[in-house]
N, C-alpha and C positions, 0 to 999 in steps of 0.2 A: 290763483288756483294752484294748489300743490300737486306736485308729480307723486303719483303714487308707486311708481316703479323706480324707486332709487336704489342703487347698488349698495347692498348691505354686507359687503364681504371685505372685512379687513383681514386680509390673508398675509400681510407682510410678516417681516421678521419681529417687528415690535409686538404685534399682536399675539403671535405664537409665543413669545417670550413671556408675556404677561399671563397669558392662559396656562403655560406651563408652570409658573410660580404659583398661581391660585389653585390649580389643580394637582400639585405635587403631593407626593407621598405623605400623608399625615403621621406616618410612623417614623419617619426620618426627622431628627432634630434639625438638621441643616435645612431642610426643606421648611419647617415650621418657622425657623429664625428669619429666613428670607421672606416669607409670606408676612411676618410681623413687622419688618422693615418696610415692605411695600404699602402695608395698610397705613403705617405711620406717615409715609410720604404723601399718600392720597390725603389723608386726613389734615395733615399740616402744612403742605406745600402747594396744594391746588386751590384755584378759586372755587368758590361755592358752586358755580355753575359746572366747571369742570369736574368737580367731585361728584355732583349729582349725575351728570352724564355717564361717567365712569362706573359709578355704582350700578345705575340702571342696566348698562350694557354688559359688564362683566359678572355682576353678582345677581341680578335679576333676569339676565339673559333676554333683554327686550331688544328689538331691532332698532336700527336708526329711524325708521318711519314711525315706530311706536313712540320712541323717545321724543321725536319732533312734535307729534301730535300732543302728547303729555305736557310738554313744555311750552308749546305754542310758538315754536321757532321752526325754521325750514330745515329739512335734513342736511342740506349743505352747511348750515350753521352748527348742527350737531357733529357733523364729520370734521368740521375745522377745529372745533373745541376739544374734541377727542384727540385729534392729531397733536395739537399744543400740549394738552395734558400728558400724552404719552412721551413727547419729547422732553418735557419737564421731568417726568418721572425717571426716565433713563439718565438724564444728566445728573440727577441727585443720587441715584442708584450706583453710579460709577464710584462715588466716594466710599461706598461700603465694600465694594469688591475689588 
């Protein structure tokens, strides 16, 4: 039986950083460059499951519970995959900045 009341708040610094990049000012060239780099990292460096979860969470704005139901895995597995994906993205992004 799945828990329906899973905490869906990623409010840490990593989550804010990714959201800031994705929601950056589309008029600023630097903002667009950083967003392109992040998208390349997502597409080329994450596992297919991590990429799927990141895309659903950040781009489709789905909750952890919705993602877990859609993918047929537990909310804890979604959270763990997202944490590993974020860590990998930040490690790779360090080389660009």
